[in-house]
Each structure stands twice: as structure tokens, then as C-alpha cells.
N, CA, C and O atoms as a Maestro MAE file, in Angstrom:
{
 s_m_m2io_version
 :::
 2.0.0
}

f_m_ct {
 s_m_title
 :::
 protein
 m_atom[332] {
  # First column is atom index #
  i_m_mmod_type
  r_m_x_coord
  r_m_y_coord
  r_m_z_coord
  i_m_residue_number
  s_m_chain_name
  s_m_pdb_residue_name
  s_m_pdb_atom_name
  i_m_atomic_number
  :::
  1 25 148.746 64.730 174.819 1 A "MET " " N  " 7
  2 3 147.314 64.608 174.546 1 A "MET " " CA " 6
  3 2 146.817 63.317 175.153 1 A "MET " " C  " 6
  4 15 146.113 62.561 174.484 1 A "MET " " O  " 8
  5 25 147.157 63.040 176.389 2 A "ALA " " N  " 7
  6 3 146.720 61.850 177.063 2 A "ALA " " CA " 6
  7 2 145.397 62.048 177.738 2 A "ALA " " C  " 6
  8 15 145.200 63.002 178.491 2 A "ALA " " O  " 8
  9 25 144.471 61.121 177.458 3 A "PHE " " N  " 7
  10 3 143.162 61.188 178.114 3 A "PHE " " CA " 6
  11 2 142.990 60.050 179.124 3 A "PHE " " C  " 6
  12 15 141.895 59.871 179.658 3 A "PHE " " O  " 8
  13 25 144.031 59.287 179.394 4 A "GLU " " N  " 7
  14 3 143.868 58.181 180.321 4 A "GLU " " CA " 6
  15 2 143.521 58.694 181.733 4 A "GLU " " C  " 6
  16 15 144.141 59.641 182.216 4 A "GLU " " O  " 8
  17 25 142.608 58.117 182.340 5 A "GLY " " N  " 7
  18 3 142.227 58.484 183.688 5 A "GLY " " CA " 6
  19 2 141.428 59.769 183.764 5 A "GLY " " C  " 6
  20 15 141.163 60.262 184.860 5 A "GLY " " O  " 8
  21 25 141.044 60.311 182.649 6 A "SER " " N  " 7
  22 3 140.242 61.566 182.648 6 A "SER " " CA " 6
  23 2 138.758 61.226 182.542 6 A "SER " " C  " 6
  24 15 138.372 60.227 181.935 6 A "SER " " O  " 8
  25 25 137.951 62.071 183.139 7 A "SER " " N  " 7
  26 3 136.518 61.887 183.041 7 A "SER " " CA " 6
  27 2 136.111 62.403 181.664 7 A "SER " " C  " 6
  28 15 136.865 63.079 180.964 7 A "SER " " O  " 8
  29 25 134.885 62.049 181.321 8 A "GLU " " N  " 7
  30 3 134.305 62.461 180.030 8 A "GLU " " CA " 6
  31 2 134.265 63.979 179.933 8 A "GLU " " C  " 6
  32 15 134.582 64.535 178.881 8 A "GLU " " O  " 8
  33 25 133.887 64.652 180.993 9 A "LEU " " N  " 7
  34 3 133.793 66.085 180.990 9 A "LEU " " CA " 6
  35 2 135.161 66.752 180.807 9 A "LEU " " C  " 6
  36 15 135.263 67.780 180.137 9 A "LEU " " O  " 8
  37 25 136.211 66.173 181.397 10 A "GLU " " N  " 7
  38 3 137.562 66.748 181.251 10 A "GLU " " CA " 6
  39 2 137.974 66.591 179.774 10 A "GLU " " C  " 6
  40 15 138.545 67.512 179.191 10 A "GLU " " O  " 8
  41 25 137.692 65.458 179.189 11 A "ARG " " N  " 7
  42 3 138.037 65.252 177.727 11 A "ARG " " CA " 6
  43 2 137.298 66.235 176.854 11 A "ARG " " C  " 6
  44 15 137.871 66.824 175.936 11 A "ARG " " O  " 8
  45 25 136.049 66.406 177.137 12 A "LEU " " N  " 7
  46 3 135.267 67.427 176.364 12 A "LEU " " CA " 6
  47 2 135.792 68.825 176.501 12 A "LEU " " C  " 6
  48 15 135.832 69.577 175.528 12 A "LEU " " O  " 8
  49 25 136.202 69.190 177.720 13 A "ALA " " N  " 7
  50 3 136.737 70.507 177.987 13 A "ALA " " CA " 6
  51 2 138.029 70.768 177.251 13 A "ALA " " C  " 6
  52 15 138.269 71.861 176.736 13 A "ALA " " O  " 8
  53 25 138.865 69.729 177.212 14 A "VAL " " N  " 7
  54 3 140.135 69.829 176.459 14 A "VAL " " CA " 6
  55 2 139.906 70.004 175.025 14 A "VAL " " C  " 6
  56 15 140.548 70.853 174.406 14 A "VAL " " O  " 8
  57 25 138.999 69.229 174.428 15 A "ILE " " N  " 7
  58 3 138.676 69.301 173.004 15 A "ILE " " CA " 6
  59 2 138.080 70.659 172.657 15 A "ILE " " C  " 6
  60 15 138.428 71.254 171.637 15 A "ILE " " O  " 8
  61 25 137.176 71.149 173.513 16 A "ILE " " N  " 7
  62 3 136.597 72.463 173.264 16 A "ILE " " CA " 6
  63 2 137.599 73.577 173.342 16 A "ILE " " C  " 6
  64 15 137.594 74.518 172.550 16 A "ILE " " O  " 8
  65 25 138.476 73.437 174.343 17 A "GLY " " N  " 7
  66 3 139.555 74.460 174.510 17 A "GLY " " CA " 6
  67 2 140.502 74.525 173.301 17 A "GLY " " C  " 6
  68 15 140.868 75.610 172.849 17 A "GLY " " O  " 8
  69 25 140.882 73.382 172.798 18 A "ARG " " N  " 7
  70 3 141.753 73.358 171.604 18 A "ARG " " CA " 6
  71 2 141.041 73.873 170.392 18 A "ARG " " C  " 6
  72 15 141.662 74.531 169.558 18 A "ARG " " O  " 8
  73 25 139.757 73.604 170.253 19 A "SER " " N  " 7
  74 3 138.946 74.052 169.126 19 A "SER " " CA " 6
  75 2 138.842 75.605 169.179 19 A "SER " " C  " 6
  76 15 138.992 76.292 168.169 19 A "SER " " O  " 8
  77 25 138.585 76.107 170.374 20 A "LEU " " N  " 7
  78 3 138.470 77.585 170.497 20 A "LEU " " CA " 6
  79 2 139.835 78.276 170.209 20 A "LEU " " C  " 6
  80 15 139.884 79.353 169.614 20 A "LEU " " O  " 8
  81 25 140.917 77.634 170.642 21 A "ALA " " N  " 7
  82 3 142.251 78.203 170.347 21 A "ALA " " CA " 6
  83 2 142.500 78.236 168.864 21 A "ALA " " C  " 6
  84 15 143.043 79.209 168.341 21 A "ALA " " O  " 8
  85 25 142.110 77.183 168.181 22 A "PHE " " N  " 7
  86 3 142.309 77.182 166.693 22 A "PHE " " CA " 6
  87 2 141.429 78.227 166.066 22 A "PHE " " C  " 6
  88 15 141.870 78.962 165.183 22 A "PHE " " O  " 8
  89 25 140.220 78.306 166.496 23 A "LEU " " N  " 7
  90 3 139.340 79.371 165.890 23 A "LEU " " CA " 6
  91 2 139.810 80.789 166.188 23 A "LEU " " C  " 6
  92 15 139.657 81.685 165.357 23 A "LEU " " O  " 8
  93 25 140.372 80.990 167.350 24 A "CYS " " N  " 7
  94 3 140.955 82.328 167.639 24 A "CYS " " CA " 6
  95 2 142.113 82.606 166.715 24 A "CYS " " C  " 6
  96 15 142.236 83.721 166.210 24 A "CYS " " O  " 8
  97 25 142.979 81.617 166.472 25 A "MET " " N  " 7
  98 3 144.090 81.805 165.578 25 A "MET " " CA " 6
  99 2 143.619 82.088 164.158 25 A "MET " " C  " 6
  100 15 144.261 82.873 163.460 25 A "MET " " O  " 8
  101 25 142.546 81.496 163.709 26 A "GLN " " N  " 7
  102 3 142.033 81.697 162.380 26 A "GLN " " CA " 6
  103 2 141.436 83.103 162.190 26 A "GLN " " C  " 6
  104 15 141.305 83.581 161.063 26 A "GLN " " O  " 8
  105 25 141.089 83.736 163.270 27 A "SER " " N  " 7
  106 3 140.465 85.078 163.181 27 A "SER " " CA " 6
  107 2 141.450 86.224 163.391 27 A "SER " " C  " 6
  108 15 141.050 87.376 163.556 27 A "SER " " O  " 8
  109 25 142.744 85.894 163.385 28 A "THR " " N  " 7
  110 3 143.775 86.888 163.544 28 A "THR " " CA " 6
  111 2 144.733 86.882 162.373 28 A "THR " " C  " 6
  112 15 144.729 85.930 161.592 28 A "THR " " O  " 8
  113 25 145.557 87.910 162.219 29 A "PRO " " N  " 7
  114 3 146.534 87.949 161.148 29 A "PRO " " CA " 6
  115 2 147.600 86.830 161.260 29 A "PRO " " C  " 6
  116 15 148.312 86.564 160.292 29 A "PRO " " O  " 8
  117 25 147.707 86.198 162.395 30 A "VAL " " N  " 7
  118 3 148.678 85.088 162.642 30 A "VAL " " CA " 6
  119 2 148.394 83.941 161.745 30 A "VAL " " C  " 6
  120 15 149.302 83.159 161.464 30 A "VAL " " O  " 8
  121 25 147.135 83.779 161.251 31 A "LYS " " N  " 7
  122 3 146.813 82.642 160.393 31 A "LYS " " CA " 6
  123 2 147.673 82.584 159.106 31 A "LYS " " C  " 6
  124 15 147.884 81.507 158.548 31 A "LYS " " O  " 8
  125 25 148.148 83.715 158.657 32 A "SER " " N  " 7
  126 3 148.977 83.720 157.481 32 A "SER " " CA " 6
  127 2 150.437 83.833 157.852 32 A "SER " " C  " 6
  128 15 151.267 84.053 156.970 32 A "SER " " O  " 8
  129 25 150.788 83.691 159.120 33 A "GLY " " N  " 7
  130 3 152.198 83.783 159.562 33 A "GLY " " CA " 6
  131 2 152.906 82.470 159.426 33 A "GLY " " C  " 6
  132 15 152.375 81.504 158.877 33 A "GLY " " O  " 8
  133 25 154.113 82.446 159.934 34 A "SER " " N  " 7
  134 3 154.929 81.231 159.856 34 A "SER " " CA " 6
  135 2 154.458 80.184 160.885 34 A "SER " " C  " 6
  136 15 153.667 80.480 161.781 34 A "SER " " O  " 8
  137 25 154.946 79.014 160.733 35 A "MET " " N  " 7
  138 3 154.558 77.940 161.610 35 A "MET " " CA " 6
  139 2 154.978 78.307 163.072 35 A "MET " " C  " 6
  140 15 154.226 78.045 164.010 35 A "MET " " O  " 8
  141 25 156.131 78.890 163.245 36 A "LEU " " N  " 7
  142 3 156.567 79.313 164.546 36 A "LEU " " CA " 6
  143 2 155.637 80.362 165.187 36 A "LEU " " C  " 6
  144 15 155.319 80.277 166.373 36 A "LEU " " O  " 8
  145 25 155.211 81.339 164.394 37 A "GLU " " N  " 7
  146 3 154.320 82.369 164.910 37 A "GLU " " CA " 6
  147 2 153.006 81.736 165.354 37 A "GLU " " C  " 6
  148 15 152.470 82.070 166.411 37 A "GLU " " O  " 8
  149 25 152.502 80.833 164.551 38 A "LYS " " N  " 7
  150 3 151.262 80.117 164.939 38 A "LYS " " CA " 6
  151 2 151.468 79.339 166.240 38 A "LYS " " C  " 6
  152 15 150.622 79.404 167.132 38 A "LYS " " O  " 8
  153 25 152.555 78.620 166.358 39 A "ALA " " N  " 7
  154 3 152.847 77.872 167.545 39 A "ALA " " CA " 6
  155 2 152.959 78.744 168.740 39 A "ALA " " C  " 6
  156 15 152.452 78.395 169.806 39 A "ALA " " O  " 8
  157 25 153.628 79.911 168.603 40 A "GLN " " N  " 7
  158 3 153.801 80.830 169.729 40 A "GLN " " CA " 6
  159 2 152.473 81.445 170.105 40 A "GLN " " C  " 6
  160 15 152.241 81.693 171.288 40 A "GLN " " O  " 8
  161 25 151.566 81.710 169.133 41 A "PHE " " N  " 7
  162 3 150.255 82.227 169.430 41 A "PHE " " CA " 6
  163 2 149.461 81.186 170.226 41 A "PHE " " C  " 6
  164 15 148.866 81.514 171.253 41 A "PHE " " O  " 8
  165 25 149.449 79.943 169.760 42 A "LEU " " N  " 7
  166 3 148.726 78.942 170.462 42 A "LEU " " CA " 6
  167 2 149.306 78.671 171.850 42 A "LEU " " C  " 6
  168 15 148.565 78.381 172.789 42 A "LEU " " O  " 8
  169 25 150.602 78.764 171.976 43 A "SER " " N  " 7
  170 3 151.278 78.636 173.275 43 A "SER " " CA " 6
  171 2 150.850 79.745 174.194 43 A "SER " " C  " 6
  172 15 150.652 79.516 175.387 43 A "SER " " O  " 8
  173 25 150.703 80.930 173.678 44 A "GLY " " N  " 7
  174 3 150.202 82.083 174.455 44 A "GLY " " CA " 6
  175 2 148.768 81.910 174.953 44 A "GLY " " C  " 6
  176 15 148.359 82.524 175.938 44 A "GLY " " O  " 8
  177 25 148.026 81.073 174.264 45 A "LEU " " N  " 7
  178 3 146.640 80.763 174.700 45 A "LEU " " CA " 6
  179 2 146.606 79.625 175.683 45 A "LEU " " C  " 6
  180 15 145.545 79.262 176.192 45 A "LEU " " O  " 8
  181 25 147.798 79.043 175.959 46 A "GLY " " N  " 7
  182 3 147.834 77.985 177.017 46 A "GLY " " CA " 6
  183 2 148.073 76.620 176.511 46 A "GLY " " C  " 6
  184 15 148.105 75.689 177.315 46 A "GLY " " O  " 8
  185 25 148.249 76.411 175.196 47 A "LEU " " N  " 7
  186 3 148.501 75.096 174.665 47 A "LEU " " CA " 6
  187 2 150.026 74.839 174.719 47 A "LEU " " C  " 6
  188 15 150.827 75.754 174.524 47 A "LEU " " O  " 8
  189 25 150.404 73.573 174.988 48 A "ASN " " N  " 7
  190 3 151.861 73.288 174.901 48 A "ASN " " CA " 6
  191 2 152.259 73.006 173.475 48 A "ASN " " C  " 6
  192 15 151.398 72.877 172.604 48 A "ASN " " O  " 8
  193 25 153.567 72.905 173.217 49 A "TYR " " N  " 7
  194 3 154.024 72.701 171.888 49 A "TYR " " CA " 6
  195 2 153.543 71.393 171.253 49 A "TYR " " C  " 6
  196 15 153.374 71.317 170.036 49 A "TYR " " O  " 8
  197 25 153.326 70.383 172.066 50 A "GLU " " N  " 7
  198 3 152.833 69.109 171.566 50 A "GLU " " CA " 6
  199 2 151.467 69.258 170.964 50 A "GLU " " C  " 6
  200 15 151.232 68.803 169.844 50 A "GLU " " O  " 8
  201 25 150.547 69.890 171.683 51 A "ASP " " N  " 7
  202 3 149.233 70.067 171.175 51 A "ASP " " CA " 6
  203 2 149.154 71.046 170.002 51 A "ASP " " C  " 6
  204 15 148.375 70.847 169.069 51 A "ASP " " O  " 8
  205 25 149.983 72.126 170.059 52 A "ALA " " N  " 7
  206 3 150.070 73.063 168.966 52 A "ALA " " CA " 6
  207 2 150.591 72.409 167.665 52 A "ALA " " C  " 6
  208 15 150.111 72.696 166.569 52 A "ALA " " O  " 8
  209 25 151.593 71.518 167.830 53 A "ALA " " N  " 7
  210 3 152.156 70.843 166.740 53 A "ALA " " CA " 6
  211 2 151.098 69.910 166.042 53 A "ALA " " C  " 6
  212 15 151.015 69.843 164.816 53 A "ALA " " O  " 8
  213 25 150.329 69.225 166.862 54 A "GLN " " N  " 7
  214 3 149.280 68.364 166.269 54 A "GLN " " CA " 6
  215 2 148.281 69.181 165.517 54 A "GLN " " C  " 6
  216 15 147.816 68.753 164.461 54 A "GLN " " O  " 8
  217 25 147.921 70.362 166.023 55 A "MET " " N  " 7
  218 3 146.950 71.227 165.372 55 A "MET " " CA " 6
  219 2 147.475 71.735 164.058 55 A "MET " " C  " 6
  220 15 146.733 71.883 163.087 55 A "MET " " O  " 8
  221 25 148.780 72.003 164.036 56 A "LEU " " N  " 7
  222 3 149.388 72.586 162.867 56 A "LEU " " CA " 6
  223 2 149.959 71.527 161.892 56 A "LEU " " C  " 6
  224 15 150.506 71.897 160.853 56 A "LEU " " O  " 8
  225 25 149.845 70.234 162.203 57 A "GLY " " N  " 7
  226 3 150.311 69.204 161.337 57 A "GLY " " CA " 6
  227 2 151.820 69.089 161.319 57 A "GLY " " C  " 6
  228 15 152.429 68.849 160.277 57 A "GLY " " O  " 8
  229 25 152.405 69.262 162.471 58 A "SER " " N  " 7
  230 3 153.873 69.231 162.655 58 A "SER " " CA " 6
  231 2 154.203 68.342 163.840 58 A "SER " " C  " 6
  232 15 153.335 67.619 164.330 58 A "SER " " O  " 8
  233 25 155.419 68.383 164.299 59 A "THR " " N  " 7
  234 3 155.845 67.686 165.499 59 A "THR " " CA " 6
  235 2 156.368 68.651 166.545 59 A "THR " " C  " 6
  236 15 156.796 69.764 166.240 59 A "THR " " O  " 8
  237 25 156.320 68.193 167.790 60 A "GLU " " N  " 7
  238 3 156.826 69.047 168.874 60 A "GLU " " CA " 6
  239 2 158.320 69.389 168.680 60 A "GLU " " C  " 6
  240 15 158.769 70.520 168.870 60 A "GLU " " O  " 8
  241 25 159.053 68.332 168.291 61 A "ALA " " N  " 7
  242 3 160.504 68.570 168.035 61 A "ALA " " CA " 6
  243 2 160.792 69.584 166.953 61 A "ALA " " C  " 6
  244 15 161.737 70.367 167.054 61 A "ALA " " O  " 8
  245 25 159.960 69.568 165.899 62 A "SER " " N  " 7
  246 3 160.134 70.479 164.782 62 A "SER " " CA " 6
  247 2 159.891 71.923 165.304 62 A "SER " " C  " 6
  248 15 160.679 72.820 165.003 62 A "SER " " O  " 8
  249 25 158.833 72.145 166.064 63 A "LEU " " N  " 7
  250 3 158.513 73.475 166.575 63 A "LEU " " CA " 6
  251 2 159.582 73.978 167.501 63 A "LEU " " C  " 6
  252 15 159.935 75.157 167.475 63 A "LEU " " O  " 8
  253 25 160.102 73.088 168.323 64 A "LYS " " N  " 7
  254 3 161.187 73.477 169.248 64 A "LYS " " CA " 6
  255 2 162.449 73.835 168.523 64 A "LYS " " C  " 6
  256 15 163.189 74.722 168.948 64 A "LYS " " O  " 8
  257 25 162.711 73.132 167.398 65 A "GLU " " N  " 7
  258 3 163.856 73.451 166.606 65 A "GLU " " CA " 6
  259 2 163.715 74.792 165.905 65 A "GLU " " C  " 6
  260 15 164.677 75.555 165.814 65 A "GLU " " O  " 8
  261 25 162.501 75.084 165.403 66 A "LEU " " N  " 7
  262 3 162.281 76.372 164.785 66 A "LEU " " CA " 6
  263 2 162.449 77.510 165.824 66 A "LEU " " C  " 6
  264 15 162.975 78.577 165.509 66 A "LEU " " O  " 8
  265 25 161.992 77.256 167.059 67 A "ALA " " N  " 7
  266 3 162.126 78.265 168.088 67 A "ALA " " CA " 6
  267 2 163.624 78.480 168.392 67 A "ALA " " C  " 6
  268 15 164.078 79.614 168.549 67 A "ALA " " O  " 8
  269 25 164.378 77.374 168.472 68 A "ARG " " N  " 7
  270 3 165.818 77.437 168.765 68 A "ARG " " CA " 6
  271 2 166.549 78.248 167.683 68 A "ARG " " C  " 6
  272 15 167.378 79.109 167.976 68 A "ARG " " O  " 8
  273 25 166.213 77.942 166.439 69 A "GLN " " N  " 7
  274 3 166.848 78.669 165.332 69 A "GLN " " CA " 6
  275 2 166.521 80.131 165.318 69 A "GLN " " C  " 6
  276 15 167.375 80.963 165.012 69 A "GLN " " O  " 8
  277 25 165.274 80.459 165.651 70 A "ALA " " N  " 7
  278 3 164.871 81.898 165.710 70 A "ALA " " CA " 6
  279 2 165.571 82.605 166.808 70 A "ALA " " C  " 6
  280 15 165.945 83.768 166.652 70 A "ALA " " O  " 8
  281 25 165.771 81.931 167.952 71 A "ALA " " N  " 7
  282 3 166.477 82.573 169.093 71 A "ALA " " CA " 6
  283 2 167.958 82.752 168.755 71 A "ALA " " C  " 6
  284 15 168.589 83.745 169.117 71 A "ALA " " O  " 8
  285 25 168.484 81.750 168.047 72 A "LYS " " N  " 7
  286 3 169.927 81.814 167.671 72 A "LYS " " CA " 6
  287 2 170.116 82.955 166.685 72 A "LYS " " C  " 6
  288 15 171.108 83.678 166.779 72 A "LYS " " O  " 8
  289 25 169.198 83.142 165.741 73 A "LYS " " N  " 7
  290 3 169.310 84.133 164.742 73 A "LYS " " CA " 6
  291 2 169.231 85.546 165.381 73 A "LYS " " C  " 6
  292 15 169.900 86.486 164.954 73 A "LYS " " O  " 8
  293 25 168.411 85.636 166.388 74 A "GLY " " N  " 7
  294 3 168.229 86.942 167.112 74 A "GLY " " CA " 6
  295 2 169.487 87.337 167.912 74 A "GLY " " C  " 6
  296 15 169.677 88.510 168.236 74 A "GLY " " O  " 8
  297 25 170.333 86.359 168.221 75 A "LYS " " N  " 7
  298 3 171.523 86.685 169.013 75 A "LYS " " CA " 6
  299 2 172.734 87.073 168.153 75 A "LYS " " C  " 6
  300 15 173.797 87.398 168.682 75 A "LYS " " O  " 8
  301 25 172.574 87.038 166.896 76 A "GLY " " N  " 7
  302 3 173.713 87.339 165.996 76 A "GLY " " CA " 6
  303 2 174.274 88.730 166.211 76 A "GLY " " C  " 6
  304 15 173.513 89.680 166.388 76 A "GLY " " O  " 8
  305 25 175.557 88.866 166.199 77 A "GLY " " N  " 7
  306 3 176.230 90.205 166.278 77 A "GLY " " CA " 6
  307 2 176.501 90.579 167.738 77 A "GLY " " C  " 6
  308 15 176.949 91.701 167.974 77 A "GLY " " O  " 8
  309 25 176.272 89.759 168.685 78 A "ARG " " N  " 7
  310 3 176.520 90.133 170.057 78 A "ARG " " CA " 6
  311 2 177.876 89.672 170.616 78 A "ARG " " C  " 6
  312 15 178.212 89.914 171.775 78 A "ARG " " O  " 8
  313 25 178.609 89.023 169.773 79 A "GLY " " N  " 7
  314 3 179.906 88.528 170.206 79 A "GLY " " CA " 6
  315 2 180.996 89.557 170.043 79 A "GLY " " C  " 6
  316 15 180.768 90.657 169.540 79 A "GLY " " O  " 8
  317 25 182.190 89.182 170.476 80 A "LYS " " N  " 7
  318 3 183.316 90.099 170.336 80 A "LYS " " CA " 6
  319 2 183.759 90.167 168.853 80 A "LYS " " C  " 6
  320 15 183.794 89.157 168.150 80 A "LYS " " O  " 8
  321 25 184.079 91.346 168.428 81 A "ARG " " N  " 7
  322 3 184.520 91.456 167.048 81 A "ARG " " CA " 6
  323 2 186.047 91.441 167.015 81 A "ARG " " C  " 6
  324 15 186.737 91.949 167.899 81 A "ARG " " O  " 8
  325 25 186.515 90.835 165.955 82 A "ARG " " N  " 7
  326 3 188.008 90.722 165.747 82 A "ARG " " CA " 6
  327 2 188.388 91.983 165.013 82 A "ARG " " C  " 6
  328 15 187.628 92.515 164.204 82 A "ARG " " O  " 8
  329 25 189.614 92.459 165.321 83 A "LYS " " N  " 7
  330 3 190.209 93.622 164.643 83 A "LYS " " CA " 6
  331 2 191.158 93.167 163.571 83 A "LYS " " C  " 6
  332 15 191.759 93.995 162.887 83 A "LYS " " O  " 8
  :::
 }
 m_bond[331] {
  # First column is bond index #
  i_m_from
  i_m_to
  i_m_order
  :::
  1 1 2 1
  2 2 3 1
  3 3 4 2
  4 3 5 1
  5 5 6 1
  6 6 7 1
  7 7 8 2
  8 7 9 1
  9 9 10 1
  10 10 11 1
  11 11 12 2
  12 11 13 1
  13 13 14 1
  14 14 15 1
  15 15 16 2
  16 15 17 1
  17 17 18 1
  18 18 19 1
  19 19 20 2
  20 19 21 1
  21 21 22 1
  22 22 23 1
  23 23 24 2
  24 23 25 1
  25 25 26 1
  26 26 27 1
  27 27 28 2
  28 27 29 1
  29 29 30 1
  30 30 31 1
  31 31 32 2
  32 31 33 1
  33 33 34 1
  34 34 35 1
  35 35 36 2
  36 35 37 1
  37 37 38 1
  38 38 39 1
  39 39 40 2
  40 39 41 1
  41 41 42 1
  42 42 43 1
  43 43 44 2
  44 43 45 1
  45 45 46 1
  46 46 47 1
  47 47 48 2
  48 47 49 1
  49 49 50 1
  50 50 51 1
  51 51 52 2
  52 51 53 1
  53 53 54 1
  54 54 55 1
  55 55 56 2
  56 55 57 1
  57 57 58 1
  58 58 59 1
  59 59 60 2
  60 59 61 1
  61 61 62 1
  62 62 63 1
  63 63 64 2
  64 63 65 1
  65 65 66 1
  66 66 67 1
  67 67 68 2
  68 67 69 1
  69 69 70 1
  70 70 71 1
  71 71 72 2
  72 71 73 1
  73 73 74 1
  74 74 75 1
  75 75 76 2
  76 75 77 1
  77 77 78 1
  78 78 79 1
  79 79 80 2
  80 79 81 1
  81 81 82 1
  82 82 83 1
  83 83 84 2
  84 83 85 1
  85 85 86 1
  86 86 87 1
  87 87 88 2
  88 87 89 1
  89 89 90 1
  90 90 91 1
  91 91 92 2
  92 91 93 1
  93 93 94 1
  94 94 95 1
  95 95 96 2
  96 95 97 1
  97 97 98 1
  98 98 99 1
  99 99 100 2
  100 99 101 1
  101 101 102 1
  102 102 103 1
  103 103 104 2
  104 103 105 1
  105 105 106 1
  106 106 107 1
  107 107 108 2
  108 107 109 1
  109 109 110 1
  110 110 111 1
  111 111 112 2
  112 111 113 1
  113 113 114 1
  114 114 115 1
  115 115 116 2
  116 115 117 1
  117 117 118 1
  118 118 119 1
  119 119 120 2
  120 119 121 1
  121 121 122 1
  122 122 123 1
  123 123 124 2
  124 123 125 1
  125 125 126 1
  126 126 127 1
  127 127 128 2
  128 127 129 1
  129 129 130 1
  130 130 131 1
  131 131 132 2
  132 131 133 1
  133 133 134 1
  134 134 135 1
  135 135 136 2
  136 135 137 1
  137 137 138 1
  138 138 139 1
  139 139 140 2
  140 139 141 1
  141 141 142 1
  142 142 143 1
  143 143 144 2
  144 143 145 1
  145 145 146 1
  146 146 147 1
  147 147 148 2
  148 147 149 1
  149 149 150 1
  150 150 151 1
  151 151 152 2
  152 151 153 1
  153 153 154 1
  154 154 155 1
  155 155 156 2
  156 155 157 1
  157 157 158 1
  158 158 159 1
  159 159 160 2
  160 159 161 1
  161 161 162 1
  162 162 163 1
  163 163 164 2
  164 163 165 1
  165 165 166 1
  166 166 167 1
  167 167 168 2
  168 167 169 1
  169 169 170 1
  170 170 171 1
  171 171 172 2
  172 171 173 1
  173 173 174 1
  174 174 175 1
  175 175 176 2
  176 175 177 1
  177 177 178 1
  178 178 179 1
  179 179 180 2
  180 179 181 1
  181 181 182 1
  182 182 183 1
  183 183 184 2
  184 183 185 1
  185 185 186 1
  186 186 187 1
  187 187 188 2
  188 187 189 1
  189 189 190 1
  190 190 191 1
  191 191 192 2
  192 191 193 1
  193 193 194 1
  194 194 195 1
  195 195 196 2
  196 195 197 1
  197 197 198 1
  198 198 199 1
  199 199 200 2
  200 199 201 1
  201 201 202 1
  202 202 203 1
  203 203 204 2
  204 203 205 1
  205 205 206 1
  206 206 207 1
  207 207 208 2
  208 207 209 1
  209 209 210 1
  210 210 211 1
  211 211 212 2
  212 211 213 1
  213 213 214 1
  214 214 215 1
  215 215 216 2
  216 215 217 1
  217 217 218 1
  218 218 219 1
  219 219 220 2
  220 219 221 1
  221 221 222 1
  222 222 223 1
  223 223 224 2
  224 223 225 1
  225 225 226 1
  226 226 227 1
  227 227 228 2
  228 227 229 1
  229 229 230 1
  230 230 231 1
  231 231 232 2
  232 231 233 1
  233 233 234 1
  234 234 235 1
  235 235 236 2
  236 235 237 1
  237 237 238 1
  238 238 239 1
  239 239 240 2
  240 239 241 1
  241 241 242 1
  242 242 243 1
  243 243 244 2
  244 243 245 1
  245 245 246 1
  246 246 247 1
  247 247 248 2
  248 247 249 1
  249 249 250 1
  250 250 251 1
  251 251 252 2
  252 251 253 1
  253 253 254 1
  254 254 255 1
  255 255 256 2
  256 255 257 1
  257 257 258 1
  258 258 259 1
  259 259 260 2
  260 259 261 1
  261 261 262 1
  262 262 263 1
  263 263 264 2
  264 263 265 1
  265 265 266 1
  266 266 267 1
  267 267 268 2
  268 267 269 1
  269 269 270 1
  270 270 271 1
  271 271 272 2
  272 271 273 1
  273 273 274 1
  274 274 275 1
  275 275 276 2
  276 275 277 1
  277 277 278 1
  278 278 279 1
  279 279 280 2
  280 279 281 1
  281 281 282 1
  282 282 283 1
  283 283 284 2
  284 283 285 1
  285 285 286 1
  286 286 287 1
  287 287 288 2
  288 287 289 1
  289 289 290 1
  290 290 291 1
  291 291 292 2
  292 291 293 1
  293 293 294 1
  294 294 295 1
  295 295 296 2
  296 295 297 1
  297 297 298 1
  298 298 299 1
  299 299 300 2
  300 299 301 1
  301 301 302 1
  302 302 303 1
  303 303 304 2
  304 303 305 1
  305 305 306 1
  306 306 307 1
  307 307 308 2
  308 307 309 1
  309 309 310 1
  310 310 311 1
  311 311 312 2
  312 311 313 1
  313 313 314 1
  314 314 315 1
  315 315 316 2
  316 315 317 1
  317 317 318 1
  318 318 319 1
  319 319 320 2
  320 319 321 1
  321 321 322 1
  322 322 323 1
  323 323 324 2
  324 323 325 1
  325 325 326 1
  326 326 327 1
  327 327 328 2
  328 327 329 1
  329 329 330 1
  330 330 331 1
  331 331 332 2
  :::
 }
}
């Protein structure tokens, strides 16, 4: 969320874009979803995890860890089974 070296119009465009992304999220069923679902929705709208985390009151590292755990959980059962 660095604004250094940006013009006033660029800063306003970023703020408006984030606001619109948040409003879009609030008007969908995702608003009652998990933190990861919200972050993935905002990411789909073009926000990075850092910006999504700030909007959701979390940290980028926390969201990445949630995504890692979800991916790991989805891979369960794909290994070789012992007899």
C-alpha cells in the first residue's frame, strides 16, 4: 500500500478501487464466508493479499498460511497407501 511517488489521481484511483472491491464483497454471499474465501474473492478482483488483509483486519502472512493449509488439506489421500 505504498503511495510514495504517486500522483494524487493515482492515490484516489487506488482508494476508490479498494472501496469498490469491498462493496462488491459485501453484496455477495462471500461476506458471510471464511477469511480465506473473502481474501480469495478480493484477490479475484485484482487486490493482492497485502491489501486484502488490511481490508479484512488481518495480515498477509496469516492469509497465505490459511491458503497453504487449505491447499494441504485438499491434497489428503493422494499418497501411497500401506498394506
